[in-house]
PAZADO-877676 format. One line per field, with one value per residue (C-alpha): residue in three letters; x, y, z. Coordinates in pm, 1 decimal. Layout:
<recs>
res <- [ALA  ...] .
xx <- [X  ...] .
yy <- [Y  ...] .
zz <- [Z  ...] .
</recs>
This chain:
<recs>
res <- [MET  ARG  LEU  GLU  ARG  ARG  THR  GLU  VAL  PRO  ARG  ALA  LEU  LEU  VAL  ALA  ALA  PRO  LEU  ALA  ALA  VAL  ALA  PHE  THR  LEU  LEU  VAL  THR  SER  LEU  LEU  VAL  ALA  TRP  ALA  GLY  ALA  PRO  VAL  GLY  ARG  ALA  TYR  ALA  LEU  LEU  LEU  GLU  GLY  GLY  PHE  GLY  SER  ARG  PHE  ALA  ILE  THR  GLU  THR  LEU  THR  ARG  ALA  THR  PRO  LEU  ILE  PHE  THR  GLY  LEU  ALA  ALA  ALA  VAL  ALA  PHE  ARG  ALA  ARG  LEU  PHE  ASN  ILE  GLY  ALA  GLU  GLY  GLN  LEU  TYR  ALA  GLY  ALA  LEU  ALA  ALA  VAL  ALA  VAL  GLY  GLY  LEU  HIS  ASP  GLY  VAL  GLY  TYR  GLU  ILE  ALA  PRO  ALA  LEU  LEU  PHE  VAL  LEU  MET  PHE  ALA  ALA  ALA  ALA  LEU  ALA  GLY  ALA  LEU  LEU  LEU  LEU  GLY  PRO  ALA  LEU  LEU  LYS  SER  ARG  PHE  GLY  VAL  ASP  GLU  VAL  VAL  THR  THR  LEU  LEU  LEU  ASN  PHE  ILE  VAL  LEU  LEU  PHE  VAL  SER  ALA  MET  LEU  ASP  GLY  ALA  MET  LYS  ASP  PRO  MET  ALA  MET  GLY  TRP  PRO  GLN  SER  VAL  ALA  LEU  GLN  ASP  ALA  LEU  GLN  LEU  ASP  LYS  LEU  VAL  GLU  ARG  SER  ARG  VAL  HIS  THR  GLY  LEU  VAL  ALA  ALA  VAL  VAL  LEU  ALA  VAL  ALA  LEU  TRP  ALA  LEU  LEU  LYS  TYR  THR  THR  LEU  GLY  PHE  GLU  ILE  ARG  ALA  VAL  GLY  ALA  ASN  PRO  ARG  ALA  ALA  ARG  PHE  ALA  GLY  MET  PRO  VAL  GLY  TRP  THR  THR  VAL  LYS  VAL  ALA  LEU  LEU  SER  GLY  ALA  LEU  ALA  GLY  LEU  ALA  GLY  ALA  VAL  GLU  VAL  ALA  GLY  ARG  THR  GLY  TYR  VAL  THR  LEU  ASP  MET  SER  PRO  GLY  TYR  GLY  TYR  SER  GLY  ILE  VAL  ILE  ALA  MET  LEU  ALA  MET  LEU  ASN  PRO  LEU  ALA  VAL  VAL  ALA  ALA  ALA  VAL  PHE  VAL  ALA  GLY  MET  LEU  VAL  GLY  ALA  ASP  SER  MET  SER  ARG  ALA  VAL  ALA  VAL  PRO  THR  TYR  ILE  ALA  ASP  VAL  ILE  VAL  ALA  VAL  SER  LEU  ILE  THR  VAL  LEU  VAL  ALA  THR  MET  LEU  THR  GLN  TYR  ARG  ILE  ARG  ARG  ALA] .
xx <- [-110.9  -323.4  -295.1  -319.5  -370.7  -93.6  -198.9  92.1  300.9  672.5  803.2  1106.4  873.7  692.1  1026.6  1163.5  852.6  869.3  1249.4  1219.7  949.8  1177.3  1470.0  1253.1  1125.2  1478.8  1561.6  1262.4  1316.6  1685.3  1567.5  1395.7  1708.5  1917.1  1654.8  1698.0  2066.2  2204.2  2445.3  2231.4  2486.8  2566.9  2198.3  2105.8  2410.9  2297.2  1944.5  2064.1  2307.4  2038.0  1802.4  2039.5  2394.3  2427.5  2285.5  2069.9  1949.0  1853.6  1666.6  1478.1  1388.1  1261.7  1062.9  898.2  844.9  652.1  314.2  368.3  382.1  46.9  -121.6  44.8  -94.2  -436.7  -436.8  -289.2  -548.7  -836.3  -716.2  -673.6  -1052.7  -1119.4  -1222.7  -1042.4  -983.0  -867.9  -959.9  -661.0  -564.4  -894.8  -885.0  -536.1  -660.0  -967.6  -743.1  -513.1  -805.6  -958.4  -623.8  -593.3  -957.8  -885.3  -530.1  -511.2  -840.5  -825.9  -504.1  -445.9  -759.2  -1058.2  -997.6  -894.0  -739.5  -395.1  -164.8  -112.5  -486.2  -531.8  -256.2  -445.0  -774.6  -610.6  -495.6  -824.3  -1012.1  -787.2  -841.1  -1216.7  -1238.1  -1055.9  -1259.7  -1595.3  -1496.2  -1446.3  -1744.8  -1994.5  -1845.1  -1808.0  -2175.4  -2278.8  -2074.3  -2195.0  -2564.0  -2617.4  -2314.5  -2193.6  -1839.4  -1613.7  -1343.1  -1570.5  -1706.3  -1369.5  -1200.6  -1468.8  -1461.4  -1099.5  -1208.3  -1496.3  -1265.4  -1005.8  -1273.3  -1397.5  -1041.8  -995.8  -1317.2  -1206.3  -858.0  -1013.8  -1284.9  -1335.0  -990.7  -780.7  -476.4  -517.4  -138.0  -75.0  -96.1  -367.8  -199.3  -454.2  -339.2  -492.1  -396.7  -93.8  -81.5  54.0  422.3  327.7  136.7  425.9  595.1  951.7  1246.1  1424.3  1748.7  1886.3  1901.3  1668.4  1298.4  1253.4  1019.3  863.7  578.7  816.7  832.4  452.9  424.4  659.9  479.7  145.5  289.3  395.5  60.7  -133.7  78.0  6.0  -366.5  -389.6  -187.3  -295.0  -643.7  -995.0  -1057.7  -742.5  -859.8  -1197.3  -1029.2  -814.0  -1108.9  -1331.7  -1050.1  -985.0  -1348.2  -1640.1  -1900.7  -1717.1  -1669.1  -2042.1  -2125.9  -1897.9  -2100.6  -1863.1  -2018.1  -1887.3  -2064.9  -1961.6  -1602.2  -1600.1  -1719.6  -1449.0  -1182.4  -1311.3  -1288.9  -935.3  -814.7  -966.9  -827.8  -475.6  -502.4  -642.6  -350.0  -116.3  -260.0  -228.3  131.4  220.4  69.8  214.2  549.0  638.8  419.6  243.9  -62.1  -276.1  -222.3  -365.5  -21.7  60.4  45.3  212.8  -7.0  75.8  -265.4  -222.1  139.1  18.2  -159.9  167.1  344.5  80.7  111.6  493.5  467.9  229.3  -17.5  220.8  221.9  585.6  695.3  502.6  775.7  1049.8  839.1  765.3  1133.9  1211.3  948.6  1049.7  1413.9  1322.9  1127.6  1399.2  1686.2  1521.4  1572.9  1950.0  1967.2  1774.5  2011.8  2323.9  2238.6  1932.0  1693.4  1337.1  1231.7  920.5  1136.3  1063.9  689.9  755.7  956.4  673.5  407.0  596.5  669.3  295.9  233.8  523.3  426.7  72.4  211.1  452.6  167.6  -36.7  255.7  289.4  -72.2  -76.1  168.0  177.3  96.1  93.3  -261.3] .
yy <- [3624.2  3436.5  3151.9  3236.2  2963.3  2941.3  2990.5  2772.1  2524.5  2523.7  2179.0  2234.0  2293.1  1965.6  1782.5  1974.7  1945.8  1570.2  1586.1  1873.2  1681.4  1378.6  1597.1  1770.5  1432.1  1306.0  1626.7  1588.0  1218.5  1280.4  1454.4  1132.4  930.8  1169.4  1150.7  772.1  827.0  709.4  895.0  1042.5  1010.1  647.0  560.7  696.2  532.3  199.7  269.3  318.2  27.0  -203.5  -110.4  -69.4  -154.2  -518.0  -773.2  -918.5  -573.6  -468.0  -790.2  -769.5  -407.8  -497.6  -787.8  -555.6  -290.3  -521.3  -521.6  -155.5  -66.6  -236.8  -66.2  264.4  242.6  153.1  464.9  687.7  610.0  637.3  966.4  1106.1  1082.6  1203.8  855.5  827.4  454.8  381.0  13.8  -125.2  -332.6  -518.0  -545.1  -697.2  -965.3  -1028.1  -1079.6  -1312.4  -1519.6  -1540.8  -1647.2  -1932.4  -2027.3  -2083.4  -2209.0  -2393.1  -2549.7  -2846.5  -3034.1  -3098.2  -3308.4  -3078.4  -2877.2  -3061.5  -2749.9  -2699.8  -2508.1  -2229.4  -2163.9  -2203.1  -1944.9  -1692.0  -1769.7  -1727.7  -1373.9  -1289.8  -1400.1  -1184.0  -878.3  -939.0  -975.9  -647.5  -468.7  -584.7  -484.5  -123.4  -121.4  -96.0  220.1  375.4  318.2  451.6  764.2  827.6  750.7  867.8  1081.6  843.3  924.1  654.3  718.2  577.0  284.0  168.7  202.4  0.9  -264.8  -334.5  -463.1  -662.0  -832.8  -914.7  -1071.4  -1271.8  -1386.2  -1488.0  -1693.7  -1864.5  -1943.6  -2109.4  -2274.0  -2377.1  -2275.4  -2385.1  -2594.7  -2929.0  -2969.1  -2635.8  -2791.0  -2550.7  -2237.8  -2014.6  -2025.7  -2127.7  -2423.2  -2362.8  -2299.6  -2565.3  -2529.7  -2481.7  -2166.2  -1997.5  -1698.0  -1748.6  -1587.3  -1300.4  -1343.3  -1676.0  -1730.7  -1437.0  -1372.8  -1115.1  -1257.0  -1180.3  -996.5  -698.3  -698.5  -714.4  -421.7  -203.1  -295.2  -203.5  128.7  214.5  98.0  304.6  612.4  567.6  517.9  839.4  1041.3  919.7  766.8  908.4  729.9  885.1  1231.4  1168.6  1050.1  1361.8  1586.2  1431.6  1462.7  1825.7  1942.4  1696.3  1969.0  2104.8  1751.5  1682.4  2013.5  1913.9  1596.5  1348.5  1047.6  1131.6  846.0  586.8  715.7  677.7  317.8  236.5  392.2  189.0  -135.0  -52.0  58.6  -238.8  -479.7  -343.5  -385.0  -735.6  -826.0  -715.3  -993.1  -1253.6  -1153.0  -1179.1  -1526.9  -1656.8  -1483.2  -1490.2  -1666.7  -1942.9  -1920.9  -1664.0  -1563.2  -1275.0  -1114.4  -1150.4  -773.4  -536.8  -254.1  -254.4  -108.9  189.5  242.3  255.3  582.0  734.6  608.2  755.8  1093.4  1081.4  1013.8  1309.9  1053.5  983.0  607.9  610.0  787.5  530.1  276.6  500.3  595.2  228.0  140.6  431.6  327.9  -38.5  57.5  249.9  -44.8  -299.6  -73.4  4.7  -355.5  -333.3  6.7  -119.3  -411.2  -194.7  120.3  11.6  253.4  112.2  -16.5  199.7  489.0  363.8  404.6  755.5  838.8  715.9  900.3  1229.4  1191.0  1182.9  1503.0  1690.6  1574.4  1699.4  2038.8  2035.7  1944.5  2236.5  2473.7  2355.8  2453.8  2772.6  3051.4  3246.3  3616.4  3895.8  4013.0] .
zz <- [703.5  452.5  203.7  -163.8  -421.3  -680.3  -1040.2  -1151.9  -953.8  -1049.0  -1135.9  -911.7  -617.4  -684.0  -667.8  -370.9  -150.5  -72.3  -35.1  211.4  398.8  436.2  549.3  808.9  927.9  984.6  1172.3  1403.1  1469.0  1541.1  1858.8  1965.3  1888.8  2100.1  2376.1  2377.1  2451.7  2117.1  1888.3  1611.3  1333.3  1410.7  1454.4  1112.0  955.6  1099.7  980.9  622.6  643.2  778.2  496.5  201.3  308.8  197.5  -42.0  234.4  344.5  -8.6  -83.8  246.5  174.5  -172.7  -28.3  222.2  -47.2  -280.1  -98.4  -10.1  -379.8  -435.9  -140.4  -228.2  -580.6  -440.2  -222.7  -494.8  -762.5  -515.8  -369.5  -722.2  -757.3  -400.5  -296.0  36.9  62.4  418.7  384.2  194.9  498.0  491.0  112.0  136.6  376.9  164.1  -137.2  53.1  178.5  -169.4  -315.7  -66.8  -117.5  -486.5  -466.0  -136.2  -30.6  -262.2  -165.6  -534.1  -581.3  -539.1  -855.8  -1167.4  -1318.7  -1466.4  -1226.5  -1482.5  -1507.8  -1134.6  -1084.2  -1296.4  -1122.8  -783.6  -858.6  -1031.7  -719.3  -500.0  -719.5  -727.8  -349.3  -290.4  -557.1  -421.4  -69.3  -180.5  -415.5  -130.8  25.9  -321.1  -400.6  -60.7  -124.9  -480.5  -412.0  -53.6  33.2  306.2  420.9  273.1  534.5  803.4  601.8  465.3  804.0  982.4  710.6  806.5  1146.2  998.5  749.7  1014.7  1234.6  937.1  858.2  1220.8  1207.1  884.5  1019.0  1320.7  1112.8  751.5  623.6  919.1  840.0  1021.9  1026.7  1205.3  1556.5  1664.4  1529.4  1350.3  991.0  661.8  450.1  231.3  -141.7  -373.9  -456.7  -823.4  -728.8  -550.3  -712.8  -835.7  -658.7  -830.3  -637.7  -517.8  -142.0  -75.4  -25.3  -301.9  -566.1  -903.5  -736.9  -729.6  -1110.4  -1129.8  -886.6  -1093.0  -1417.7  -1260.4  -1141.8  -1497.5  -1635.6  -1382.0  -1460.0  -1830.5  -1762.1  -1560.7  -1809.3  -2152.9  -2133.7  -2119.6  -1791.1  -1648.5  -1751.5  -1589.1  -1269.7  -1254.7  -1336.7  -1069.2  -816.9  -904.5  -898.2  -897.0  -955.1  -1257.9  -1391.3  -1354.6  -1522.5  -1812.8  -1858.2  -1700.2  -1521.0  -1173.8  -996.2  -1254.1  -1247.3  -869.0  -903.8  -1159.5  -937.3  -642.0  -839.2  -952.9  -609.6  -428.8  -688.3  -637.3  -260.4  -304.8  -528.2  -248.6  -31.8  -306.7  -376.9  -8.4  12.9  -314.8  -279.2  87.9  343.9  148.3  375.7  556.4  920.0  1119.6  1151.1  782.0  733.1  981.6  855.6  483.7  401.4  630.9  524.0  164.0  248.0  369.1  58.2  -172.9  -2.1  -6.2  -379.3  -427.3  -573.7  -863.9  -944.0  -1056.1  -738.8  -534.8  -616.0  -474.6  -171.2  -97.0  -110.5  124.2  380.0  355.3  405.8  719.6  859.0  780.5  887.3  1220.2  1328.0  1277.1  1442.4  1743.6  1797.5  1769.7  1967.5  2167.5  1997.4  1988.4  1647.5  1681.0  1562.5  1209.6  1272.1  1403.8  1091.4  868.9  1069.7  1081.9  710.1  643.1  839.0  678.6  330.1  384.1  483.0  189.6  -46.4  82.7  26.4  -332.8  -394.4  -185.8  -104.0  220.8  183.9  436.1  496.5] .
</recs>
């Protein structure tokens, strides 16, 4: 048997592939649920009910989905240009720290700036911090061929150690009774709530708007064409006269900025300050979301809501039928593997040798 590249990919196959991957994932993980001694049907019903079955569940899912959309978009645009950004977790923390550095380290007296302007500067600083963090690996890749997977992954640990040092040092909140957390943002810099008596905030609207904007950029602009061309075949793009290295740098700045904004949105919309456990792996989950979405920015929104629903629903399922909450992580991980296989089968068909 051999793999033969498809000359044309049917649209129906592009739609069916991620759906089949999700269905296969649920089938595989149902074996683990049964192994844990829980009824599979009831466990999955509780999983869906916990993630989407009530007003509280939906708002919690949307709250969790908000940073996942940002990190999913960051991974999607980078992967489109074959820039494999594995460092969104570190870029998220860098953005969160930069946001607090601008919007929290003054106690209302250090910066004589109007809150509206300070709000803009806070998010600009977060985007810049994330962008600069990815710029180095992008330059190393384009100039010296250094593998960006290694550099971006290792930068995650460096950033987390730096955040830890700052939370125990210059940015530590003196009112936190020794707990390692940063000073808090001003109330005027917090994002508004979308739904009363819930945690879902206007960062969700910004995430959806950015998803639409990124889709339009990739589809209708010259930069989007260059990104797609570089991702499809860098050598052909260079032969056609496209600035492959410069395109990679622009993609790195855009991807890092999106991940940095995820950190700022989490701080301004949910936590109000930076802690080391602020992100339960949003940066890494963004990679899964981007692959589930087949690198389509619009589909990233739906994939983020799905993953967030699994994570939120797993808590309810665990309390009701004593299935470990780690089943949600298994679902997400198996989803990634099955989506990769499904993506391969959309590009290739199996032939008998």
